[in-house]
C-alpha positions in Angstrom: 0.0 0.0 0.0 1.4 3.4 -1.0 2.0 6.2 1.5 -0.8 8.2 -0.1 -3.3 5.3 0.3 -2.2 4.7 3.9 -2.6 8.4 4.6 -6.1 8.4 3.0 -7.1 5.3 5.1 -5.8 6.9 8.3 -7.8 10.0 7.6 -10.9 8.0 6.7 -10.7 6.1 10.0 -10.1 9.3 11.9 -13.2 10.9 10.3 -15.3 7.9 11.5 -14.3 8.6 15.1 -11.5 6.1 15.5 -8.8 7.1 18.1 -5.2 7.1 17.1 -4.7 3.9 18.9 -7.6 2.2 17.1 -6.1 3.4 13.8 -2.8 1.8 14.8 -4.5 -1.5 15.6 -6.6 -1.5 12.4 -3.7 -0.6 10.1 -1.0 -2.5 12.0 1.2 0.6 12.2 3.0 2.2 15.1 1.6 5.3 16.7 4.5 7.4 15.3 3.6 6.3 11.8 -0.1 7.0 12.2 0.5 10.4 13.6 2.9 11.1 10.7 0.2 9.9 8.2 -2.4 12.1 9.8 -0.1 15.2 9.8 1.0 14.5 6.3 -2.7 14.4 5.2 -3.2 17.8 6.8 -0.5 19.5 4.9 0.6 19.1 1.3 4.0 20.6 2.3 4.7 18.1 5.0 8.5 17.4 4.8 9.4 15.2 7.7 10.7 11.8 6.9 8.6 8.7 7.3 9.1 7.0 10.7 10.7 3.6 10.6 7.9 1.1 10.4 6.7 -2.0 8.6 3.2 -2.2 7.2 1.6 -5.6 8.0 -1.3 -7.1 6.2 -2.4 -10.7 6.6 -5.6 -10.7 4.7 -4.5 -13.7 2.6 -4.7 -15.7 5.9 -7.7 -13.9 7.4 -10.1 -14.5 4.5 -10.0 -18.3 5.1 -11.0 -20.3 8.1 -8.8 -23.1 6.9 -5.8 -20.8 6.7 -6.5 -19.4 10.1 -6.7 -22.9 11.5 -3.3 -23.8 9.9 -1.6 -20.7 11.4 -3.3 -21.5 14.8 -1.8 -25.0 14.7 1.7 -23.6 14.1 1.2 -21.1 17.0 -0.1 -24.0 19.3 3.1 -25.9 18.4 5.2 -22.9 19.3 3.4 -22.5 22.6 4.1 -26.2 23.5 7.7 -25.7 22.6 8.0 -22.6 24.8 6.2 -24.4 27.6 8.7 -27.2 27.4 11.7 -24.8 27.3 10.4 -22.4 30.1 8.6 -25.1 32.2 5.4 -23.1 32.9 1.9 -24.3 33.7 -0.7 -23.6 31.1 -4.4 -23.2 31.8 -5.8 -20.7 29.4 -5.5 -18.9 26.0 -6.7 -15.3 26.0 -7.2 -13.5 22.6 -6.9 -9.7 22.2 -9.8 -8.2 20.3 -10.2 -8.2 17.4 -7.5 -10.0 15.5 -6.2 -12.2 18.3 -9.6 -13.8 19.0 -10.0 -16.1 16.0 -6.4 -17.5 16.5 -6.9 -17.8 20.3 -10.2 -19.6 19.9 -8.6 -22.3 17.7 -5.5 -22.6 19.8 -7.5 -23.1 23.0 -9.4 -25.9 21.2 -6.2 -27.6 19.9 -4.5 -27.5 23.3 -7.7 -28.3 25.3 -7.4 -25.1 27.4 -9.9 -22.5 28.6 -10.6 -19.6 26.3 -10.8 -15.9 27.2 -11.1 -12.6 25.4 -9.5 -9.3 26.5 -10.6 -6.0 25.1 -7.7 -3.4 25.1 -8.6 0.2 25.8 -9.6 2.2 22.8 -7.6 5.3 23.8 -7.9 8.0 26.3 -10.7 7.5 28.9 -11.2 3.8 28.2 -10.0 0.9 30.2 -9.0 -2.6 29.3 -11.8 -5.0 30.1 -12.7 -8.7 29.8 -15.6 -10.5 28.1 -17.3 -12.1 31.1 -19.0 -14.8 28.9 -15.7 -16.6 28.8 -13.4 -18.3 31.3 -12.2 -16.2 34.2 -8.5 -15.2 34.6 -8.0 -15.6 38.4 -5.3 -18.1 39.3 -4.7 -19.3 35.7 -1.5 -19.5 33.7 -2.4 -17.6 30.5 -1.0 -17.3 27.0 -2.0 -13.9 25.5 -2.6 -14.1 21.7 -2.6 -11.3 19.2 -1.8 -10.8 15.5 0.9 -8.1 15.5 3.2 -6.5 18.1 4.2 -3.0 17.0 5.1 -0.9 20.0 4.1 -3.5 22.5 1.7 -1.2 24.3 -1.4 -3.3 23.7 0.3 -6.5 24.9 1.7 -4.6 27.9 -1.8 -3.4 28.8 -3.1 -7.0 28.5 -0.4 -8.4 30.7 -1.0 -5.7 33.3 -4.7 -6.5 33.2 -4.2 -10.2 33.5 -2.0 -9.7 36.6 -4.5 -7.2 38.1 -7.3 -9.8 37.7 -5.2 -12.5 39.5 -3.9 -14.3 36.4 -0.4 -15.3 35.6 0.7 -14.3 32.1 3.3 -16.9 30.9 3.7 -16.1 27.2 2.6 -13.7 24.5 2.4 -15.2 21.1 1.7 -13.3 17.8 2.0 -13.8 14.1 4.4 -10.9 13.6 6.7 -9.1 16.0 7.9 -5.7 14.8 10.1 -5.1 17.9 13.6 -6.4 18.6 12.5 -7.6 22.0 11.9 -11.2 23.0 9.8 -10.3 26.0 7.2 -7.8 26.9 6.7 -6.6 30.5 8.8 -9.6 31.8 6.8 -12.1 29.8 8.4 -14.1 26.9 7.3 -13.0 23.4 7.2 -15.5 20.6 6.2 -14.7 17.0 6.0 -16.7 13.8 7.7 -13.8 12.0 9.9 -11.0 13.1 9.7 -7.9 10.8 12.0 -5.0 11.5 13.2 -2.1 9.3 16.8 -2.3 8.4 18.8 0.9 9.1 22.2 1.7 7.8 
């Protein structure tokens, strides 16, 4: 997707009332990139350089339940590998809305674990919350599942929430990690793919 198309998409989402954070989550971009795109849209003479970022799109997977199942099977295998290496207990898989939920649902089925759904805050004035129709967090060893880690703020928020609710976050697993880190908030981070900009 070109810079112009990304800028237009960011502006469209903003006009629909999305917060900057929601735009970041929808477009799989960092906050710095979204802010740059919105500022660029506001001025034809915007001259700042593009922030270092990687645009992620996984629509080819997302349009097919069979493909989502296949990716979830790989993620489940990675979780079991990490469990063996780190020697942690495992009781539950919690998906982050929206994109982590389909993966987490299938992973919980494959591994025979409880399923939960965490809703990250949408921005200023909103708090992380939990869908009460699903398994509770208290006392459980939990794998947090999402699609992409950009800045890590959403995963950090989820980890803090799990701890506040009495759960024990043991692993964060995602499709794509855009950070150099192998942990978030003292919790191991495993991704199927690491994507980082290369700087000279």
